[in-house]
SEKE-386376 format. One record per residue (C-alpha): residue number from 1; residue in one letter; chain; x negated, y negated, z. Coordinates in steps of 0.001 Angstrom, whole numbers. Example, Ala and Ser with C-alpha at 12.3 -4.5 7.8 and 13.67 -1.06 7.14 Angstrom:
BEGIN
+------+-------+------+---------+---------+---------+
! domi ! tilum ! banu !       x !       y !       z !
+------+-------+------+---------+---------+---------+
!    1 !     A !    A !  -12300 !    4500 !    7800 !
!    2 !     S !    A !  -13670 !    1060 !    7140 !
+------+-------+------+---------+---------+---------+
***
This chain:
BEGIN
+------+-------+------+---------+---------+---------+
! domi ! tilum ! banu !       x !       y !       z !
+------+-------+------+---------+---------+---------+
!    1 !     M !    A ! -101779 !  -72146 !   88457 !
!    2 !     R !    A ! -103367 !  -75590 !   88401 !
!    3 !     Q !    A ! -103144 !  -75941 !   92201 !
!    4 !     R !    A ! -104628 !  -72464 !   92663 !
!    5 !     T !    A ! -107603 !  -73531 !   90524 !
!    6 !     R !    A ! -108031 !  -76682 !   92624 !
!    7 !     T !    A ! -107862 !  -74634 !   95813 !
!    8 !     T !    A ! -110489 !  -72206 !   94490 !
!    9 !     L !    A ! -112796 !  -75081 !   93524 !
!   10 !     T !    A ! -112505 !  -76612 !   97004 !
!   11 !     W !    A ! -113510 !  -73244 !   98490 !
!   12 !     L !    A ! -116507 !  -73044 !   96176 !
!   13 !     N !    A ! -117700 !  -76609 !   96839 !
!   14 !     G !    A ! -117429 !  -76111 !  100620 !
!   15 !     T !    A ! -114821 !  -78734 !  101441 !
!   16 !     T !    A ! -112073 !  -76254 !  102375 !
!   17 !     P !    A ! -114363 !  -74354 !  104808 !
!   18 !     A !    A ! -115214 !  -77760 !  106346 !
!   19 !     G !    A ! -111482 !  -78530 !  106646 !
!   20 !     L !    A ! -110805 !  -75168 !  108280 !
!   21 !     A !    A ! -113671 !  -75708 !  110723 !
!   22 !     L !    A ! -112166 !  -79078 !  111640 !
!   23 !     A !    A ! -108737 !  -77441 !  112058 !
!   24 !     V !    A ! -110204 !  -74809 !  114420 !
!   25 !     L !    A ! -112139 !  -77475 !  116349 !
!   26 !     A !    A ! -108940 !  -79503 !  116779 !
!   27 !     R !    A ! -107033 !  -76351 !  117872 !
!   28 !     T !    A ! -104325 !  -76683 !  115245 !
!   29 !     T !    A ! -101589 !  -74273 !  114208 !
!   30 !     R !    A ! -102088 !  -73286 !  110573 !
!   31 !     R !    A !  -99628 !  -72293 !  107841 !
!   32 !     R !    A ! -100523 !  -71441 !  104240 !
!   33 !     T !    A !  -98347 !  -72643 !  101350 !
!   34 !     P !    A !  -97682 !  -70381 !   98324 !
!   35 !     D !    A ! -100191 !  -72374 !   96252 !
!   36 !     G !    A ! -103022 !  -71860 !   98755 !
!   37 !     I !    A ! -103008 !  -75130 !  100683 !
!   38 !     V !    A ! -103385 !  -74763 !  104445 !
!   39 !     V !    A ! -101267 !  -77093 !  106589 !
!   40 !     A !    A ! -102863 !  -77495 !  110011 !
!   41 !     G !    A ! -100493 !  -79066 !  112538 !
!   42 !     G !    A ! -101057 !  -80398 !  116021 !
!   43 !     Y !    A ! -104311 !  -82216 !  115213 !
!   44 !     R !    A ! -105532 !  -83725 !  118516 !
!   45 !     L !    A ! -108831 !  -85480 !  117798 !
!   46 !     P !    A ! -108804 !  -89297 !  118006 !
!   47 !     V !    A ! -110203 !  -89901 !  114511 !
!   48 !     P !    A ! -108947 !  -90408 !  111923 !
!   49 !     R !    A ! -105772 !  -92053 !  113156 !
!   50 !     Q !    A ! -103596 !  -91223 !  110139 !
!   51 !     R !    A ! -100612 !  -88943 !  110655 !
!   52 !     C !    A ! -101848 !  -86711 !  107783 !
!   53 !     F !    A ! -105150 !  -86367 !  105977 !
!   54 !     T !    A ! -106759 !  -83816 !  103711 !
!   55 !     V !    A ! -110143 !  -82086 !  103836 !
!   56 !     G !    A ! -110601 !  -79770 !  100868 !
!   57 !     A !    A ! -107399 !  -77735 !  100587 !
!   58 !     V !    A ! -106533 !  -78228 !  104269 !
!   59 !     V !    A ! -103941 !  -80844 !  105200 !
!   60 !     L !    A ! -104243 !  -81836 !  108846 !
!   61 !     T !    A ! -101330 !  -83486 !  110613 !
!   62 !     R !    A ! -100651 !  -84590 !  114165 !
!   63 !     R !    A !  -97188 !  -83024 !  114007 !
!   64 !     P !    A !  -96349 !  -79302 !  113714 !
!   65 !     P !    A !  -96975 !  -77746 !  110275 !
!   66 !     E !    A !  -93226 !  -77247 !  109802 !
!   67 !     W !    A !  -92782 !  -81031 !  109909 !
!   68 !     L !    A !  -94899 !  -81500 !  106777 !
!   69 !     L !    A !  -93475 !  -78404 !  105063 !
!   70 !     H !    A !  -89895 !  -79649 !  105465 !
!   71 !     P !    A !  -88249 !  -80534 !  102110 !
!   72 !     D !    A !  -87673 !  -84121 !  103299 !
!   73 !     R !    A !  -91437 !  -84683 !  103219 !
!   74 !     A !    A !  -92100 !  -83150 !   99804 !
!   75 !     D !    A !  -93453 !  -86498 !   98541 !
!   76 !     L !    A !  -95967 !  -86713 !  101379 !
!   77 !     L !    A !  -97116 !  -83136 !  100783 !
!   78 !     A !    A !  -97439 !  -83912 !   97041 !
!   79 !     H !    A !  -99588 !  -86939 !   97955 !
!   80 !     E !    A ! -101877 !  -84714 !  100003 !
!   81 !     R !    A ! -101969 !  -82135 !   97175 !
!   82 !     R !    A ! -103299 !  -84848 !   94861 !
!   83 !     H !    A ! -106130 !  -85396 !   97348 !
!   84 !     T !    A ! -106909 !  -81678 !   97011 !
!   85 !     G !    A ! -107464 !  -82290 !   93308 !
!   86 !     Q !    A ! -109814 !  -85159 !   94150 !
!   87 !     Y !    A ! -111803 !  -82843 !   96432 !
!   88 !     A !    A ! -111896 !  -80182 !   93693 !
!   89 !     L !    A ! -113371 !  -82696 !   91271 !
!   90 !     L !    A ! -115863 !  -84428 !   93587 !
!   91 !     G !    A ! -116608 !  -81869 !   96297 !
!   92 !     P !    A ! -118565 !  -83263 !   99253 !
!   93 !     I !    A ! -119284 !  -86436 !   97265 !
!   94 !     F !    A ! -115640 !  -87291 !   97940 !
!   95 !     W !    A ! -116459 !  -88387 !  101508 !
!   96 !     P !    A ! -118939 !  -91201 !  100729 !
!   97 !     A !    A ! -116916 !  -92183 !   97648 !
!   98 !     Y !    A ! -113752 !  -92406 !   99753 !
!   99 !     W !    A ! -115447 !  -94553 !  102403 !
!  100 !     L !    A ! -116844 !  -96883 !   99749 !
!  101 !     A !    A ! -113323 !  -97179 !   98347 !
!  102 !     C !    A ! -112072 !  -97957 !  101882 !
!  103 !     G !    A ! -114621 ! -100765 !  102156 !
!  104 !     W !    A ! -113624 ! -102160 !   98767 !
!  105 !     S !    A ! -109942 ! -101917 !   99728 !
!  106 !     Y !    A ! -110580 ! -103784 !  102969 !
!  107 !     A !    A ! -112475 ! -106494 !  101106 !
!  108 !     L !    A ! -109622 ! -106903 !   98587 !
!  109 !     T !    A ! -106562 ! -106475 !  100798 !
!  110 !     G !    A ! -107507 ! -106384 !  104477 !
!  111 !     T !    A ! -106389 ! -102729 !  104725 !
!  112 !     Y !    A ! -108464 !  -99590 !  104291 !
!  113 !     G !    A ! -105965 !  -97564 !  102277 !
!  114 !     C !    A ! -103722 !  -99804 !  100186 !
!  115 !     G !    A ! -106376 ! -100881 !   97693 !
!  116 !     N !    A ! -108307 !  -97599 !   97879 !
!  117 !     V !    A ! -108502 !  -96045 !   94419 !
!  118 !     F !    A ! -108114 !  -92517 !   95839 !
!  119 !     E !    A ! -104960 !  -93434 !   97771 !
!  120 !     R !    A ! -103543 !  -95337 !   94811 !
!  121 !     R !    A ! -104157 !  -92367 !   92481 !
!  122 !     A !    A ! -102485 !  -90030 !   94999 !
!  123 !     G !    A !  -99459 !  -92357 !   95201 !
!  124 !     L !    A !  -99244 !  -95141 !   97775 !
!  125 !     A !    A !  -95524 !  -94893 !   98441 !
!  126 !     A !    A !  -95643 !  -91095 !   98768 !
!  127 !     G !    A !  -98484 !  -91436 !  101284 !
!  128 !     G !    A !  -96591 !  -93992 !  103359 !
!  129 !     Y !    A !  -98716 !  -96966 !  102324 !
!  130 !     P !    A !  -97106 ! -100349 !  101669 !
!  131 !     E !    A !  -98011 ! -102475 !   98671 !
!  132 !     P !    A ! -100397 ! -105082 !  100156 !
!  133 !     T !    A ! -101278 ! -108636 !   99156 !
!  134 !     L !    A ! -104648 ! -109377 !   97675 !
!  135 !     R !    A ! -106847 ! -111758 !   99600 !
!  136 !     P !    A ! -107003 ! -115223 !   97981 !
!  137 !     W !    A ! -110445 ! -114717 !   96414 !
!  138 !     A !    A ! -109334 ! -111415 !   94838 !
!  139 !     A !    A ! -106080 ! -112924 !   93569 !
!  140 !     A !    A ! -108095 ! -115735 !   91979 !
!  141 !     L !    A ! -110050 ! -113151 !   89979 !
!  142 !     L !    A ! -106794 ! -112017 !   88373 !
!  143 !     R !    A ! -105791 ! -115477 !   87143 !
!  144 !     R !    A ! -104948 ! -115553 !   83445 !
!  145 !     P !    A ! -103385 ! -118219 !   81247 !
!  146 !     P !    A !  -99581 ! -117839 !   81017 !
!  147 !     G !    A !  -98371 ! -115390 !   78370 !
!  148 !     T !    A ! -101625 ! -113388 !   78156 !
!  149 !     A !    A ! -100533 ! -110276 !   79990 !
!  150 !     D !    A ! -102534 ! -107285 !   78890 !
!  151 !     A !    A ! -101391 ! -103697 !   78428 !
!  152 !     G !    A ! -100531 ! -101847 !   81610 !
!  153 !     T !    A !  -99217 ! -104852 !   83539 !
!  154 !     A !    A !  -95555 ! -103853 !   83611 !
!  155 !     D !    A !  -95655 ! -103433 !   87406 !
!  156 !     V !    A !  -97425 ! -106749 !   87993 !
!  157 !     T !    A !  -95705 ! -109316 !   90178 !
!  158 !     V !    A !  -96102 ! -112943 !   89107 !
!  159 !     A !    A !  -96672 ! -115488 !   91838 !
!  160 !     T !    A !  -97540 ! -119195 !   91723 !
!  161 !     T !    A ! -100117 ! -120640 !   94092 !
!  162 !     R !    A !  -98988 ! -123654 !   96129 !
!  163 !     T !    A ! -102161 ! -125674 !   95757 !
!  164 !     S !    A ! -102797 ! -125489 !   92028 !
!  165 !     G !    A !  -99453 ! -124338 !   90619 !
!  166 !     R !    A ! -101355 ! -121808 !   88497 !
!  167 !     T !    A !  -99913 ! -118371 !   87788 !
!  168 !     V !    A ! -101532 ! -115448 !   89576 !
!  169 !     R !    A ! -100823 ! -111896 !   88452 !
!  170 !     C !    A ! -101032 ! -109632 !   91448 !
!  171 !     R !    A !  -99903 ! -106054 !   91977 !
!  172 !     F !    A !  -99597 ! -106558 !   95729 !
!  173 !     A !    A !  -97517 ! -109711 !   96198 !
!  174 !     S !    A !  -94613 ! -108297 !   98239 !
!  175 !     W !    A !  -96471 ! -106893 !  101240 !
!  176 !     S !    A !  -97834 ! -110204 !  102575 !
!  177 !     R !    A !  -94377 ! -111647 !  103098 !
!  178 !     R !    A !  -93359 ! -108638 !  105187 !
!  179 !     R !    A !  -96601 ! -108845 !  107145 !
!  180 !     R !    A !  -96193 ! -112568 !  107892 !
!  181 !     R !    A !  -92703 ! -111833 !  109226 !
!  182 !     G !    A !  -94175 ! -109236 !  111548 !
!  183 !     S !    A !  -92614 ! -106103 !  110075 !
!  184 !     R !    A !  -94812 ! -103210 !  109004 !
!  185 !     A !    A !  -93949 ! -100244 !  106881 !
!  186 !     A !    A !  -94199 !  -96807 !  108467 !
!  187 !     R !    A !  -97488 !  -95113 !  107726 !
+------+-------+------+---------+---------+---------+
***
């Protein structure tokens, strides 16, 4: 019921018709899910480069729709469903808000999606995003005296800087080590 309401709101605010127009323009094959989301597969346009993205209640993917509808990718489809809820809430304002969040994410982490509030709220791991490392200036903003962790920091990784030996609380500490070694997580 909740997803049906979100789908209806995206129709009313015009984002789903925009997504369907993009799906037709890209000559995709479309399948509708029981809750009203349209999965458009075979997306051929060069931008955006992601393997899946959502416009309104339309999920566009470069692979066939059956690929995304397969039970093995239920987490990815759930991630895209959460974006549908974001479109239902914000409507067309979602686009500039998302791009501002991409800019902020790039400033903080060097990636457009990993620090993006919309991607984080939809679930980074489910969307195929790795946990990134904050840039040094952003990590410095999170410095706190030892033993002063605030509420909601259970998933915070503690790291010590080499130069000052001070403790830095950072939600993104693991990704930089993988990146320096040259391995990248699948997106």
